[in-house]
VMD Tcl script that draws the C-alpha trace (Angstrom):
set ca {
  {0.00 0.00 0.00}
  {1.13 3.53 -0.67}
  {1.40 5.66 2.40}
  {1.78 9.37 2.99}
  {2.27 11.21 6.23}
  {2.18 14.93 6.92}
  {4.08 15.96 10.03}
  {4.77 19.18 11.86}
  {8.13 20.85 11.90}
  {8.73 20.00 15.56}
  {9.09 16.23 14.91}
  {12.66 14.95 15.32}
  {14.18 12.45 12.84}
  {17.49 11.78 14.57}
  {16.85 8.05 14.56}
  {17.12 7.98 10.78}
  {20.41 8.22 8.97}
  {20.52 10.45 5.91}
  {20.86 8.68 2.57}
  {20.91 11.66 0.20}
  {20.18 15.16 1.44}
  {19.99 18.41 -0.50}
  {20.36 21.25 2.01}
  {21.43 24.07 -0.36}
  {24.21 25.01 2.06}
  {26.66 25.79 -0.76}
  {24.55 28.63 -2.11}
  {23.32 26.69 -5.16}
  {20.16 24.74 -5.93}
  {22.35 21.60 -6.17}
  {20.80 20.54 -9.46}
  {17.17 21.08 -8.48}
  {14.84 23.28 -10.49}
  {11.27 24.52 -10.23}
  {8.79 24.74 -13.07}
  {5.10 25.36 -13.56}
  {3.16 22.31 -12.39}
  {0.27 20.63 -14.19}
  {1.95 21.25 -17.55}
  {3.12 18.34 -19.69}
  {5.28 18.38 -22.79}
  {6.17 21.22 -25.14}
  {7.76 24.47 -24.01}
  {5.78 24.52 -20.76}
  {7.75 21.46 -19.64}
  {10.68 23.88 -19.38}
  {8.89 26.92 -18.00}
  {11.34 27.45 -15.13}
  {10.52 29.63 -12.16}
  {13.31 31.98 -11.06}
  {15.02 30.96 -7.86}
  {17.90 31.86 -5.59}
  {19.57 30.39 -2.52}
  {20.26 32.53 0.53}
  {21.49 31.23 3.92}
  {20.84 27.64 2.86}
  {17.22 28.25 1.81}
  {16.04 27.89 -1.78}
  {13.53 30.62 -2.58}
  {11.30 30.10 -5.64}
  {9.50 33.07 -7.21}
  {5.91 32.04 -8.03}
  {4.52 35.57 -8.00}
  {1.96 36.74 -10.59}
  {4.72 38.59 -12.45}
  {6.18 35.16 -13.25}
  {3.09 32.94 -13.28}
  {0.98 35.41 -15.24}
  {-2.08 37.45 -14.37}
  {-4.64 35.38 -16.30}
  {-4.57 32.62 -13.67}
  {-2.24 33.77 -10.89}
  {-2.78 30.68 -8.67}
  {0.76 29.33 -8.21}
  {1.44 25.66 -8.90}
  {5.03 24.43 -8.83}
  {6.90 21.16 -9.28}
  {10.41 20.69 -7.90}
  {12.51 18.40 -10.12}
  {15.77 16.80 -9.02}
  {18.82 16.40 -11.18}
  {19.67 12.87 -12.41}
  {20.01 10.78 -9.24}
  {21.50 7.55 -10.63}
  {21.23 5.42 -7.47}
  {19.27 2.17 -7.26}
  {15.69 2.83 -6.19}
  {15.85 0.02 -3.58}
  {18.17 2.12 -1.45}
  {15.25 4.38 -0.57}
  {11.76 3.97 0.81}
  {10.77 7.55 1.64}
  {11.11 11.15 0.52}
  {11.02 14.06 2.94}
  {10.90 17.80 2.32}
  {10.80 20.91 4.52}
  {9.19 24.06 3.11}
  {7.02 27.10 3.72}
  {5.06 29.70 1.75}
  {5.68 33.42 2.06}
  {2.21 34.88 2.32}
  {-0.03 36.77 4.73}
  {-2.49 33.92 5.24}
  {-2.72 30.10 5.06}
  {-3.84 28.57 1.77}
  {-5.50 25.28 0.79}
  {-3.96 23.15 -1.92}
  {-2.58 19.73 -2.73}
  {0.76 17.92 -2.71}
  {2.06 14.73 -4.31}
  {5.23 12.94 -5.40}
  {6.15 11.47 -8.78}
  {9.34 9.94 -10.09}
  {11.07 8.80 -13.26}
  {13.12 5.65 -13.71}
  {14.19 3.47 -16.62}
  {10.63 2.23 -17.12}
  {8.89 5.56 -17.70}
  {11.57 7.74 -19.31}
  {9.27 8.53 -22.20}
  {6.65 10.01 -19.88}
  {8.47 11.43 -16.83}
  {6.50 10.87 -13.65}
  {3.75 8.96 -15.46}
  {2.88 5.40 -16.32}
  {3.66 4.90 -20.04}
  {0.86 2.34 -20.28}
  {-1.75 3.91 -18.05}
  {-3.48 7.16 -17.05}
  {-1.72 9.96 -15.16}
  {-1.03 9.41 -11.43}
  {-1.39 5.67 -11.84}
  {1.68 3.83 -10.54}
  {4.67 6.15 -10.85}
  {3.35 8.68 -8.34}
  {1.88 8.99 -4.86}
  {-1.80 10.00 -5.04}
  {-2.26 13.66 -4.24}
  {-3.69 14.72 -0.91}
  {-5.34 17.88 0.36}
  {-2.90 20.08 2.22}
  {-3.09 23.27 4.26}
  {-0.11 25.53 3.67}
  {0.89 27.82 6.49}
  {3.50 30.55 6.63}
  {5.58 28.48 9.11}
  {8.03 25.72 8.25}
  {6.30 22.41 7.47}
  {7.50 18.92 6.63}
  {6.02 16.20 4.46}
  {7.08 12.57 4.22}
  {6.15 10.29 1.31}
  {6.40 6.54 1.97}
  {7.42 4.42 -1.00}
  {7.26 0.97 0.57}
  {5.44 -1.87 -1.13}
  {6.16 -0.89 -4.74}
  {6.34 -3.57 -7.45}
  {9.46 -4.34 -9.49}
  {8.60 -1.97 -12.32}
  {7.38 1.03 -10.43}
  {10.23 1.23 -7.90}
  {13.21 -0.65 -9.38}
  {16.42 -0.01 -11.26}
  {18.20 3.32 -11.46}
  {16.23 6.29 -10.22}
  {16.41 9.13 -12.71}
  {14.65 11.91 -10.80}
  {11.98 12.68 -8.24}
  {9.32 15.36 -8.73}
  {7.58 17.10 -5.85}
  {4.30 18.72 -6.92}
  {2.73 21.57 -4.95}
  {-0.61 23.21 -5.68}
  {-0.06 26.17 -3.38}
  {-3.54 27.68 -3.57}
  {-6.44 25.75 -5.04}
  {-8.86 28.71 -4.95}
  {-11.88 26.66 -3.97}
  {-14.09 29.73 -4.22}
  {-13.25 29.87 -7.95}
  {-13.43 33.63 -7.86}
  {-10.97 35.96 -9.58}
  {-8.30 37.21 -7.21}
  {-5.96 40.14 -7.35}
  {-2.23 39.66 -7.56}
  {-1.97 40.58 -3.86}
  {-4.14 37.63 -2.79}
  {-1.94 34.75 -3.98}
  {1.29 33.20 -2.78}
  {4.30 35.14 -4.03}
  {7.25 32.94 -2.98}
  {7.84 29.33 -1.95}
  {10.87 28.37 0.18}
  {12.55 24.97 0.55}
  {14.92 24.28 3.47}
  {15.97 20.74 2.52}
  {14.94 17.61 0.61}
  {15.91 14.05 1.60}
  {15.82 10.57 0.10}
  {16.04 8.07 2.96}
  {15.49 4.36 3.49}
  {16.54 1.22 5.35}
  {19.54 0.46 3.15}
  {21.55 3.52 4.16}
  {22.29 1.92 7.51}
  {24.60 -0.50 5.71}
  {25.56 1.76 2.82}
  {26.29 4.81 4.92}
  {25.38 8.34 3.91}
  {25.38 8.70 0.15}
  {26.88 11.66 -1.62}
  {24.67 13.97 -3.63}
  {24.61 13.18 -7.36}
  {27.21 15.09 -9.33}
  {25.65 17.94 -11.31}
  {27.02 18.78 -14.74}
  {26.43 22.46 -15.35}
  {26.66 24.16 -18.72}
  {28.77 27.29 -18.73}
  {27.08 30.27 -20.36}
  {27.94 33.87 -21.17}
  {31.25 33.35 -22.92}
  {32.32 36.58 -24.64}
  {32.38 36.38 -28.41}
  {31.04 37.69 -31.68}
  {27.46 38.14 -30.47}
  {26.31 40.66 -27.90}
  {24.28 39.39 -24.92}
  {20.64 38.63 -25.81}
  {17.99 41.34 -25.46}
  {14.42 40.13 -24.95}
  {11.42 41.73 -26.71}
  {7.97 40.57 -25.49}
  {5.50 40.04 -28.33}
  {2.68 37.59 -27.53}
  {2.23 34.37 -25.48}
  {2.97 31.08 -27.22}
  {5.05 32.58 -30.03}
  {6.98 29.97 -32.04}
  {5.36 27.08 -30.18}
  {5.16 24.56 -33.03}
  {8.73 23.42 -33.77}
  {9.97 26.95 -33.32}
  {8.23 27.94 -36.53}
  {8.99 31.44 -37.74}
  {10.66 33.40 -40.55}
  {12.42 36.73 -40.93}
  {11.19 38.66 -43.94}
  {10.14 42.18 -44.90}
  {6.43 42.25 -44.09}
  {5.70 45.98 -44.42}
  {7.93 46.85 -47.39}
  {10.31 49.17 -45.52}
  {13.42 47.10 -46.27}
  {13.90 45.76 -42.73}
  {13.54 42.14 -41.66}
  {10.33 41.60 -39.69}
  {9.07 38.43 -38.00}
  {6.20 36.14 -38.92}
  {5.68 33.30 -36.44}
  {3.16 30.67 -35.50}
  {1.77 30.84 -31.98}
  {-0.20 28.81 -29.47}
  {-2.41 30.66 -26.99}
  {-6.08 30.56 -25.98}
  {-8.22 33.33 -27.38}
  {-8.40 36.32 -25.04}
  {-12.04 37.14 -24.40}
  {-14.95 35.82 -26.47}
  {-13.63 33.79 -29.42}
  {-14.76 34.70 -32.93}
  {-17.48 32.72 -34.63}
  {-16.24 29.31 -35.74}
  {-13.06 29.49 -33.68}
  {-11.95 26.05 -32.48}
  {-8.27 25.39 -31.79}
  {-5.94 27.76 -29.93}
  {-3.53 28.06 -32.87}
  {-2.63 31.23 -34.66}
  {0.07 33.52 -35.96}
  {1.68 36.86 -35.25}
  {3.43 39.56 -37.27}
  {6.08 41.53 -35.35}
  {7.69 44.56 -36.97}
  {11.35 45.55 -36.73}
  {12.15 49.25 -36.40}
  {15.40 48.79 -38.36}
  {17.61 48.49 -35.30}
  {16.63 44.94 -34.35}
  {13.83 45.86 -31.94}
  {10.61 43.88 -32.46}
  {7.08 44.65 -31.36}
  {3.77 42.95 -32.03}
  {1.89 44.43 -34.97}
  {-0.89 41.98 -35.82}
  {-2.20 38.73 -34.33}
  {-4.48 36.25 -36.07}
  {-6.03 32.83 -35.55}
  {-6.44 29.80 -37.74}
  {-9.76 28.02 -38.01}
  {-8.14 24.77 -39.09}
  {-7.97 21.88 -36.66}
  {-4.34 21.02 -36.00}
  {-2.96 24.46 -36.77}
  {0.28 25.34 -38.50}
  {3.18 23.03 -39.11}
  {5.73 25.50 -40.42}
  {6.26 28.62 -42.50}
  {8.61 29.52 -45.35}
  {9.19 32.95 -46.86}
  {10.12 33.10 -50.55}
  {9.56 35.37 -53.53}
  {7.31 32.93 -55.35}
  {5.94 35.23 -58.08}
  {9.06 37.27 -58.91}
  {7.67 40.62 -57.71}
  {10.60 41.28 -55.36}
  {8.46 40.74 -52.23}
  {8.38 37.53 -50.23}
  {5.23 35.48 -50.02}
  {4.52 33.21 -47.05}
  {3.98 29.51 -47.64}
  {1.93 28.18 -44.70}
  {2.31 24.41 -44.20}
  {-0.41 22.83 -42.07}
  {-0.77 19.60 -40.13}
  {-4.24 18.73 -41.32}
  {-4.08 16.79 -44.55}
  {-0.85 18.33 -45.77}
  {-2.54 21.61 -46.65}
  {-0.55 24.58 -47.99}
  {-1.68 28.18 -48.19}
  {0.32 30.94 -49.86}
  {-0.15 34.42 -48.42}
  {0.81 37.75 -49.92}
  {1.34 40.40 -47.22}
  {0.68 44.03 -48.12}
  {2.25 47.13 -46.58}
  {-0.82 47.45 -44.34}
  {-0.13 43.88 -43.05}
  {-3.34 42.51 -44.54}
  {-2.90 38.99 -45.86}
  {-4.25 37.79 -49.21}
  {-4.52 34.07 -49.86}
  {-3.20 33.25 -53.32}
  {-4.44 30.42 -55.50}
  {-1.75 27.83 -56.26}
  {-1.77 24.91 -58.68}
  {-1.05 21.29 -57.82}
  {2.37 21.65 -59.46}
  {3.10 24.70 -57.29}
  {1.97 22.81 -54.23}
  {4.32 19.92 -55.04}
  {7.19 22.32 -55.63}
  {6.51 24.01 -52.30}
  {6.65 20.70 -50.45}
  {9.98 20.01 -52.16}
  {11.14 23.43 -50.99}
  {9.94 22.69 -47.48}
  {11.89 19.45 -47.25}
  {14.95 21.05 -48.83}
  {15.32 23.27 -45.77}
  {16.82 20.27 -44.01}
  {19.66 20.39 -46.55}
  {21.01 23.41 -44.66}
  {21.66 21.15 -41.67}
  {23.99 18.80 -43.49}
  {27.57 19.08 -44.63}
  {30.96 17.42 -44.85}
  {31.92 18.07 -41.26}
  {34.96 15.80 -41.04}
  {36.49 16.38 -44.49}
  {36.03 12.82 -45.75}
  {33.94 13.81 -48.78}
  {30.72 12.36 -47.33}
  {27.69 14.18 -45.96}
  {26.94 14.24 -42.24}
  {24.17 15.79 -40.17}
  {23.86 16.78 -36.48}
  {20.88 15.07 -34.81}
  {19.62 14.32 -31.31}
  {21.07 11.40 -29.35}
  {17.64 10.34 -28.10}
  {14.13 11.70 -27.85}
  {11.76 11.88 -24.92}
  {8.06 12.37 -25.59}
  {7.69 15.10 -22.98}
  {11.14 16.65 -22.68}
  {11.98 16.49 -26.38}
  {15.43 15.95 -27.86}
  {18.38 15.05 -25.67}
  {22.06 15.13 -26.56}
  {23.66 15.97 -29.90}
  {25.52 13.55 -32.15}
  {26.76 13.53 -35.74}
  {25.58 10.77 -38.06}
  {26.43 10.02 -41.67}
  {23.93 10.31 -44.50}
  {23.65 7.61 -47.15}
  {23.72 8.35 -50.87}
  {19.92 8.07 -50.81}
  {19.67 10.65 -48.03}
  {18.87 8.17 -45.27}
  {20.32 8.44 -41.78}
  {22.94 5.92 -40.72}
  {22.70 4.24 -37.32}
  {26.43 4.80 -36.84}
  {27.30 7.68 -34.50}
  {30.45 9.41 -35.72}
  {30.82 11.54 -32.61}
  {28.85 12.36 -29.48}
  {29.08 16.12 -29.03}
  {26.73 16.29 -26.04}
  {25.24 13.43 -24.02}
  {21.70 13.13 -22.69}
  {22.35 15.81 -20.05}
  {21.80 18.36 -22.82}
  {18.19 19.14 -23.67}
  {18.27 20.22 -27.32}
  {15.52 22.82 -27.53}
  {15.77 23.85 -31.19}
  {16.90 22.63 -34.57}
  {20.63 22.90 -35.22}
  {21.11 25.70 -37.76}
  {24.21 25.28 -39.93}
  {25.32 28.64 -41.32}
  {28.48 30.64 -41.89}
  {27.74 33.16 -39.16}
  {30.93 35.20 -39.35}
  {31.51 35.17 -43.14}
  {34.79 33.27 -42.95}
  {33.89 30.58 -45.50}
  {33.36 27.86 -42.86}
  {29.99 26.65 -41.62}
  {29.19 27.24 -37.94}
  {26.45 25.67 -35.83}
  {23.93 27.41 -33.60}
  {21.16 25.93 -31.43}
  {19.34 26.42 -28.14}
  {20.13 23.95 -25.40}
  {20.85 23.42 -21.73}
  {19.02 21.74 -18.88}
  {16.97 22.60 -15.82}
  {19.97 22.76 -13.52}
  {21.90 25.19 -15.74}
  {19.10 26.99 -17.51}
  {19.00 27.40 -21.26}
  {20.99 29.40 -23.73}
  {22.31 29.82 -27.25}
  {25.24 27.60 -28.25}
  {27.41 28.70 -31.18}
  {29.93 26.07 -32.31}
  {32.50 28.05 -34.27}
  {33.72 26.07 -37.24}
  {31.07 23.45 -36.55}
  {31.64 19.83 -37.38}
  {33.79 17.22 -35.73}
  {36.88 19.40 -35.55}
  {35.74 22.92 -34.70}
  {38.35 25.62 -35.15}
  {37.38 27.58 -32.05}
  {35.81 27.11 -28.66}
  {32.05 27.48 -28.48}
  {30.35 30.76 -27.69}
  {27.36 30.55 -25.36}
  {24.77 33.02 -24.09}
  {22.24 32.40 -21.34}
  {18.58 33.13 -22.10}
  {16.18 34.59 -19.57}
  {13.58 32.01 -20.61}
  {13.63 29.14 -23.08}
  {14.05 28.95 -26.84}
  {12.33 26.94 -29.55}
  {14.04 28.16 -32.71}
  {16.97 30.24 -33.97}
  {16.56 32.51 -37.01}
  {19.75 34.05 -38.49}
  {19.31 37.38 -40.28}
  {20.68 40.90 -40.51}
  {18.06 42.65 -38.36}
  {19.98 45.90 -37.81}
  {21.12 46.44 -41.43}
  {24.84 46.49 -40.66}
  {25.79 43.68 -43.06}
  {26.36 41.02 -40.36}
  {24.14 38.08 -39.48}
  {22.37 38.46 -36.14}
  {20.41 35.80 -34.23}
  {16.71 35.95 -33.35}
  {15.59 33.27 -30.86}
  {11.89 32.45 -30.50}
  {10.73 31.97 -26.90}
  {7.31 30.39 -26.49}
  {7.39 30.30 -22.69}
  {8.02 34.04 -22.30}
  {6.16 34.95 -25.49}
  {8.72 36.94 -27.42}
  {12.15 36.92 -29.04}
  {15.73 37.21 -27.82}
  {17.94 39.20 -30.22}
  {21.70 38.61 -30.25}
  {23.38 41.25 -32.39}
  {26.54 40.48 -34.34}
  {29.35 42.77 -33.22}
  {31.34 42.13 -36.41}
  {34.43 41.39 -34.36}
  {34.62 37.63 -34.71}
  {37.88 35.79 -35.14}
  {38.68 34.16 -38.49}
  {37.80 30.50 -38.79}
  {38.44 30.03 -42.51}
  {39.96 26.67 -43.40}
  {43.66 26.96 -44.26}
  {45.11 23.83 -45.80}
  {48.43 22.47 -44.57}
  {51.54 22.67 -46.75}
  {54.02 25.18 -48.06}
  {53.07 28.86 -48.21}
  {52.08 29.83 -51.78}
  {54.68 31.80 -53.71}
  {52.13 34.24 -55.15}
  {48.62 35.61 -54.74}
  {45.93 33.66 -56.64}
  {42.14 33.61 -56.67}
  {41.28 30.05 -57.74}
  {38.43 28.67 -59.82}
  {35.41 27.63 -57.80}
  {34.49 23.96 -57.57}
  {32.31 22.20 -58.34}
  {31.21 24.51 -61.13}
  {28.33 24.48 -61.86}
  {27.23 23.69 -58.29}
  {24.23 22.88 -56.10}
  {23.89 23.38 -53.20}
  {27.39 24.63 -52.21}
  {30.60 25.77 -53.91}
  {34.21 26.11 -52.67}
  {36.28 29.20 -53.56}
  {40.10 28.85 -53.17}
  {42.35 31.80 -52.33}
  {46.17 31.69 -52.11}
  {48.04 34.37 -50.17}
  {51.84 34.60 -50.35}
  {51.95 37.05 -47.42}
  {49.72 38.06 -44.53}
  {46.94 40.43 -45.63}
  {45.48 43.07 -43.33}
  {42.33 43.63 -45.36}
  {40.57 40.85 -47.30}
  {37.01 41.06 -48.62}
  {35.28 38.22 -50.48}
  {31.76 38.96 -51.73}
  {29.26 37.27 -54.06}
  {27.24 39.42 -56.52}
  {24.56 38.64 -59.07}
  {25.01 39.57 -62.73}
  {23.33 42.95 -62.13}
  {25.99 43.87 -59.61}
  {23.76 43.50 -56.51}
  {25.47 42.10 -53.43}
  {24.20 38.63 -52.56}
  {26.43 37.49 -49.70}
  {29.67 38.57 -48.05}
  {31.78 35.51 -47.31}
  {34.72 37.19 -45.62}
  {35.75 40.57 -44.24}
  {38.95 40.91 -42.22}
  {42.59 39.88 -42.08}
  {44.05 36.54 -43.23}
  {47.35 34.80 -42.70}
  {49.53 33.69 -45.61}
  {48.51 30.29 -46.96}
  {45.92 28.46 -49.05}
  {42.39 29.20 -47.89}
  {39.10 27.55 -48.82}
  {35.80 29.47 -48.54}
  {32.42 27.76 -48.88}
  {29.29 29.47 -50.16}
  {26.11 27.55 -49.36}
  {24.00 29.19 -52.08}
  {22.07 31.35 -49.60}
  {21.79 35.13 -49.47}
  {22.22 37.41 -46.46}
  {18.78 36.55 -45.06}
  {19.13 32.78 -45.36}
  {17.18 32.37 -48.61}
  {18.16 30.11 -51.48}
  {19.32 32.17 -54.42}
  {17.93 31.43 -57.86}
  {19.79 29.31 -60.38}
  {22.10 31.34 -62.60}
  {25.52 32.98 -62.93}
  {27.13 34.75 -59.96}
  {30.35 36.70 -59.53}
  {32.66 36.21 -56.57}
  {34.88 39.22 -56.04}
  {37.93 39.37 -53.76}
  {39.80 42.49 -52.65}
  {43.18 41.96 -50.97}
  {44.85 45.10 -49.61}
  {43.45 47.15 -52.52}
  {43.93 44.51 -55.22}
  {40.65 43.43 -56.84}
  {39.81 40.31 -58.86}
  {36.54 38.58 -59.79}
  {35.47 35.26 -61.33}
  {32.20 33.54 -62.22}
  {30.40 30.53 -60.83}
  {27.05 29.00 -61.82}
  {24.33 27.60 -59.59}
  {22.18 24.80 -60.97}
  {18.40 24.59 -60.41}
}
mol new
graphics top color blue
foreach p $ca { graphics top sphere $p radius 0.5 }
foreach p [lrange $ca 0 end-1] q [lrange $ca 1 end] { graphics top cylinder $p $q radius 0.2 }
display resetview
């Protein structure tokens, strides 16, 4: 039988030895984190509450400014870091806590856990309803403003529920159930929740002795580098929810990159006639300096909502159209956006629809490349996937000639301690001719941030650059949002409902590939190869001496700049620059002839290359 006991803070437990105890005496949360309770899967699984430790007490901010004013009743779940000990060492969980409020509140409390049998549904039974076997049934609880203790008994579990290695434990607290079901002001709800200690105890520790706390692997963020620290711009709740779907394009015709993104949020107020699912979209305008603000919000009437969005000039009028890909039945809509931000749905033929699906799937081509120099294509993918927590780890696998994914792992870049929160974007971010990688990752213990792997691949040429995010991130969009000629990063954040903008300072270090061997005896701009090409082309450049100023730029036949591949100094040697066939805003350029022009300390030379359809 499952047992639960609620005891007062005056009870002494000296007769029990401690198996594992988290007392927060080192000023850290020791791998624990707090998130919004009663939320499963998607970005809300990583909606972390801010917290700090002072004098050995972990203080969690569950105030309305964090929870939100729509439903300010605070519900929190405390999640441990990976424990890794055998479950049979323990038969109880204890926790000491209090609420910071001016009155007692009525709520609930329960315990859940994750082991090797329910990894796909943390805290739940993978073959049964919620709160079935991998949790202690919730009980009513009266929260006071004094210290309280709760003990959960785990005796009598079967071999599946409480066996093998324990991954984590999850303490759920409904801090104020609001039984009156009446709207309350922000001053009438719990603002902070404090935890003094958490213990895992049991009969086995008498023979095992006190166990050390699990080692916590933290990710280090905020390395200085090419990109400035992220600046957050709130736009609307749920932005970029579906696979981080969004595009940077000029929506209002002023020449600046704006944002179109899918969103997930219930309708505020009375829904319009025929409204069913809480899916929609948002247009956010850029003022030219990289500052975004919400301009127009809309809703879709289609069950299942949006899958993804692409922005392309589909009719040759110089203005991007939006191709809206939907879940339900593989539907595609093409929208033309006017300067007044009114959308017009365009009629497309079956051939156009097929071509758009080809274009949609071709976006995954930007994730692949020859990352180890063996002439074969590789792609960065997740190590494993969890239904609720998403992708974990990051590995490189080889692609077959048919485009299939090999089971062979060439290299493990990050293990399962990394939660991979976005697609890996492969782009030359600093115009040095070498592809870099950027993605959002982290974990609950460290928080989440932007990872930039300079040089990318299996042998990166520089250390990574990382930046912590205030919230979470579901997608990274590269684009020049401040019109300075450098690629910036726009990160969609569904949990906070906005975007983080990381501006390119233009001061990155060169990471161009320089082949080994003797220094060339003279300057030479080589012929590109393969020529013609699709999707990428290599441009060789020999330098007999160091050059203080080197500029390599691609132009179309009308003399319009398409992409700058390099700007800065270069050492003497043979260099190889790669152009991926994309322009400055990450769009595929059309098939045709292009000029690549190099200027070395005032000396100018240009040659041609051709892109195939």
